[in-house]
C-alpha positions as CSV (number, residue, x, y, z in Angstrom):
1,X,27.6,-6.6,29.3
2,X,26.4,-2.9,29.4
3,X,22.6,-2.6,29.4
4,X,21.5,0.6,27.8
5,X,18.1,2.2,27.5
6,X,17.6,5.2,25.1
7,X,14.5,7.3,25.2
8,X,12.7,10.1,23.5
9,X,9.4,11.9,24.1
10,X,7.2,9.3,22.4
11,X,9.6,6.3,22.1
12,X,9.3,6.0,18.4
13,X,11.4,7.8,15.7
14,X,14.1,9.7,17.6
15,X,14.8,6.9,20.1
16,X,15.1,4.3,17.3
17,X,17.7,6.5,15.6
18,X,19.5,7.1,18.9
19,X,19.5,3.3,19.5
20,X,21.3,2.8,16.2
21,X,23.8,5.5,16.9
22,X,24.4,4.3,20.4
23,X,25.1,0.8,19.2
24,X,27.5,2.1,16.6
25,X,29.4,4.2,19.2
26,X,29.6,1.3,21.7
27,X,30.8,-1.1,19.0
28,X,33.5,1.4,18.0
29,X,34.6,1.6,21.7
30,X,34.7,-2.2,22.0
31,X,32.0,-2.3,24.7
32,X,29.7,-5.3,24.7
33,X,26.2,-4.0,25.0
34,X,22.5,-4.4,24.7
35,X,20.5,-1.3,23.7
36,X,16.7,-0.9,23.8
37,X,14.5,2.1,23.1
38,X,11.3,3.5,24.6
39,X,9.5,6.7,25.6
40,X,10.8,8.8,28.5
41,X,7.6,8.1,30.5
42,X,8.3,4.3,30.3
43,X,12.0,4.8,30.8
44,X,11.4,6.4,34.2
45,X,9.9,3.2,35.5
46,X,12.4,0.9,33.7
47,X,15.6,2.7,34.5
48,X,16.5,0.5,37.5
49,X,16.9,-2.4,35.1
50,X,19.7,-0.7,33.1
51,X,23.2,0.5,33.6
52,X,22.9,3.5,31.4
53,X,19.9,5.6,30.2
54,X,20.5,8.1,27.4
55,X,18.0,11.0,26.8
56,X,17.9,14.6,25.6
57,X,19.2,17.0,28.2
58,X,15.8,18.4,28.9
59,X,14.6,15.0,30.1
60,X,17.4,14.3,32.6
61,X,15.6,15.9,35.5
62,X,12.6,13.5,34.9
63,X,14.6,10.7,36.5
64,X,15.2,10.1,40.2
65,X,18.8,10.4,41.2
66,X,18.6,7.0,42.9
67,X,17.0,5.1,40.0
68,X,20.1,2.8,39.8
69,X,21.2,3.8,36.3
70,X,23.6,6.5,35.1
71,X,21.5,9.1,33.2
72,X,23.2,10.8,30.3
73,X,21.7,13.9,28.7
74,X,22.6,14.9,25.2
75,X,22.3,18.4,23.7
76,X,22.0,16.8,20.2
77,X,20.6,13.3,20.4
78,X,21.8,12.6,16.8
79,X,25.4,13.5,17.5
80,X,27.6,10.4,17.6
81,X,30.5,12.5,18.7
82,X,28.7,14.0,21.7
83,X,27.5,10.5,22.7
84,X,31.0,9.0,22.3
85,X,32.6,11.9,24.3
86,X,30.1,11.4,27.2
87,X,30.5,7.6,27.3
88,X,34.3,8.0,27.3
89,X,34.0,10.5,30.1
90,X,32.1,7.9,32.2
91,X,35.1,5.6,31.8
92,X,32.9,2.8,30.3
93,X,35.4,2.0,27.6
94,X,38.2,1.1,30.1
């Protein structure tokens, strides 16, 4: 099972919408998953517990390269197409 953490600046509205979109995209790709949402500040200390962390592009540099998770940055966090393309590029749907 793929453990995914999605985060936005405050961990409230945008991350909740991103969580729903992420779950829909992963379902469409047939990937068994668990998605949680939080703020970027909390996500930095939690990333090691997840396989994948999804944030807006401007937050990617906030994460340590050796945090243990793959960090994905999105230009448009509401774009299911961009999210699907980036997940497919990682080869997670194989």
